C-alpha positions in Angstrom: 12.7 -1.8 20.0 10.4 0.6 21.8 6.8 1.1 20.9 7.4 4.4 18.9 10.1 2.7 16.9 7.7 -0.2 16.1 5.2 2.4 14.9 7.8 4.1 12.7 8.9 0.7 11.3 5.4 -0.6 10.6 4.3 -0.9 7.0 2.1 -3.3 5.2 3.9 -6.5 4.2 2.5 -8.5 1.3 5.3 -10.9 0.7 6.3 -13.5 3.3 8.9 -16.2 3.8 7.6 -19.7 4.1 9.1 -20.0 7.6 6.4 -20.6 10.1 5.8 -18.2 13.1 6.8 -20.1 16.3 3.9 -21.0 18.6 5.4 -18.9 21.4 5.3 -15.7 19.2 1.8 -16.5 18.2 0.8 -16.7 21.8 2.6 -13.4 22.6 0.8 -11.6 19.8 -2.5 -13.0 20.9 -1.8 -12.1 24.6 -1.1 -8.5 23.4 -4.6 -8.5 21.8 -6.2 -9.9 25.0 -4.7 -7.1 27.1 -6.1 -4.3 24.9 -8.6 -2.0 26.4 -12.3 -2.2 25.6 -15.4 -0.3 26.5 -16.6 -1.3 29.9 -14.0 -4.1 29.7 -16.4 -6.2 27.7 -13.7 -7.6 25.3 -16.2 -8.2 22.4 -13.6 -10.1 20.3 -12.6 -13.5 19.3 -9.5 -14.4 17.3 -9.0 -17.4 15.0 -5.5 -18.5 14.3 -5.2 -19.9 10.8 -2.0 -21.7 9.8 -3.3 -24.5 7.6 -2.3 -23.9 4.0 -5.7 -24.9 2.5 -7.6 -22.6 4.8 -5.2 -19.7 4.1 -5.8 -20.2 0.4 -9.6 -20.0 0.9 -9.1 -16.8 2.9 -7.1 -15.3 0.0 -10.0 -15.2 -2.5 -10.6 -11.5 -1.8 -9.7 -9.1 -4.6 -6.8 -7.6 -2.6 -6.1 -10.7 -0.4 -4.1 -13.0 -2.7 -1.0 -12.8 -0.6 -2.8 -14.4 2.4 -2.1 -17.8 0.8 1.6 -17.1 1.2 1.5 -15.7 4.7 2.3 -18.5 7.2 -0.2 -17.1 9.7 -3.5 -15.3 9.4 -5.4 -14.1 12.5 -9.1 -13.6 11.8 -10.4 -10.9 14.2 -14.1 -11.3 15.0 -16.6 -9.3 17.0 -19.4 -10.4 19.2 -22.5 -8.7 17.7 -24.5 -8.8 20.9 -22.1 -7.7 23.7 -20.9 -4.4 22.2 -22.9 -3.2 19.3 -21.7 0.4 19.6 -18.0 0.1 20.5 -16.9 -3.1 18.9 -15.1 -1.4 16.0 -12.9 0.6 18.4 -12.3 -2.3 20.7 -11.4 -4.8 18.0 -9.2 -2.1 16.3 -7.3 -1.6 19.6 -6.7 -5.3 20.0 -5.5 -5.7 16.4 -3.1 -2.7 16.7 -1.7 -4.3 19.9 -1.1 -7.5 17.8 0.5 -5.5 15.0 2.9 -3.6 17.2 3.9 -6.7 19.2 4.6 -8.6 15.9 6.7 -5.7 14.6 8.6 -5.7 17.9 9.4 -9.4 17.4 10.7 -8.9 13.8 7.5 -10.0 12.0 5.7 -8.2 9.2 1.9 -7.7 9.1 -0.9 -6.5 6.9 -4.5 -5.9 7.7 -6.9 -7.2 5.0 -10.5 -6.0 4.6 -11.0 -7.6 1.2 -13.0 -10.8 2.0 -16.4 -12.3 1.8 -17.7 -12.4 5.4 -20.1 -15.3 4.6 -17.3 -17.4 2.9 -14.9 -16.8 5.9 -17.7 -17.7 8.3 -18.3 -21.0 6.5 -14.6 -21.9 6.1 -13.8 -21.3 9.7 -17.1 -22.3 11.3 -17.8 -19.0 12.9 -21.1 -18.9 14.8 -23.9 -16.4 13.8 -23.4 -14.2 16.9 -19.9 -13.3 15.6 -18.9 -11.2 12.6 -15.5 -11.0 10.9 -13.9 -7.6 11.2 -10.5 -7.9 9.7 -7.9 -10.5 8.6 -4.3 -10.0 9.8 -1.5 -11.6 7.9 1.6 -12.2 10.0 5.0 -13.6 9.0 8.6 -13.0 8.3 8.9 -10.4 5.5 10.3 -11.6 2.2 10.4 -8.1 0.9 13.9 -6.9 0.1 15.0 -4.2 2.6 17.5 -2.1 0.7 18.4 1.6 0.4 15.6 2.3 -2.1 13.0 0.8 0.3 14.4 2.9 3.2 14.3 6.0 1.1 10.8 5.3 0.0 9.7 4.9 3.6 11.3 8.3 4.5 9.4 10.1 1.7 6.1 8.1 1.7 3.1 10.3 1.3 1.9 10.6 4.9 0.2 13.8 5.9 2.1 16.0 8.3 1.1 16.2 11.9 -0.3 19.7 11.5 -2.5 18.5 8.5 -4.3 16.0 10.7 -4.3 17.7 14.1 -6.0 20.8 15.5 -5.6 22.6 18.8 -8.5 23.6 21.0 -10.9 23.8 17.9 -11.0 22.3 14.5 -9.9 25.4 12.5 -6.8 26.0 14.6 -3.9 23.9 13.3 -1.6 22.2 15.8 1.9 23.3 15.1 4.5 21.0 16.5 7.6 22.6 18.0 9.8 19.4 17.8 10.0 17.7 14.5 12.3 14.9 15.6 11.7 12.3 18.3 14.1 10.6 20.7 
């Protein structure tokens, strides 16, 4: 699967098989994050791999994070507060997106979770004070049924059109794509 296909296939998965993610795939996903660009190549991130069931249950206490207890793998993306106070959000987001696309390309499902108590996650995982949790990433084999209705829903999901989110040369001039299908 090429990168654009992975982008088209990606959707948030909130139901996972109990099958663990093999160590080799975890390493590949993490390597993709490590290779992400960052401002001045500072790499202001640290990733915590969480596979222990009890810890995943503790991470799932957020209002919209209940499914983390079921996901066989949660990667906690943290940022170093001191090394990149201005650009960490972009840098960590680029690294997490690399993980997501690599996981999709390997047949795994993912979901970013922002519903968590930073102090509780810090305590559970022993995160030092100079690091802050940015996002939790659930990864695993999807247990969602892929059927015709799911495929149809993905085709008609309510994503804005390219011209609704893009301008050309100045904000008020809409970008009008000439090609609506991609190779």
